[in-house]
C-alpha positions, 0 to 999 in steps of 0.5 A: 510537515504538512500531511498533504505534501507527505501523502503526495510523495508517498503511498501505501499498499495494505494487505492481509495475510492468513498464514493458515490458509496462506490467502493473501488479499489487497485492499482496493478502493476506487480501483486502485490498491494505492492508498490514500490516492491512485498513482499519477500518470506516467509513473515508472519504477526507479531505484532508491535515492540516497536521501529518502526523507519521509519515514514509513511510520509518519506516512502509515500514521497519516494514512490511518488517520485520513481513513479513520483506521485503528493503529493497533490492527496494522503494522509496517512491513519493514522489508519492503520498499519500492520507488516510482518516478513521476512528472512531479517527483519521486513517490515511495511505496510502502507495505502495511499488513493488517494483523487481525485473524481475519481480514477487517472488511468492516474497516475498509468498507466505509470507503467502499474498499474490498479485500482482493486476491491478486488474481482479481486485480488484473485490471489494475494499471501495470505499475500497481500490478508490478508492485503487487507482484513484488509484495506477493513474492516477498510474503509468499517467498519469505 
């Protein structure tokens, strides 16, 4: 399956959670927290389809390869799943967490990326903010 098709049907949210300080930060690149690209226009939340298709591991590896990020410092959060409806078809949203002690700023800096707390991401599109709130509630509540 071509990587481009895989990345059109899926997005990742990258975050880092410091369990000591309880600081949760999200990776933002180019005014979006969706990787490897922002969401298309006219997206809306939908229930998960019965046939999900792509595996989250394949999506993670494709995004890590595209961004040249070491797979040893990030892992999927299997407890998070969201689906969006778009004009071109459904998009599945996955969550990946950096497992490093501190947020690896040097890993995302070459992509003009930054780690930001949810309070500094208020200007994002409403769909992205809704997804971040779900991630926040899952991590802080879990």
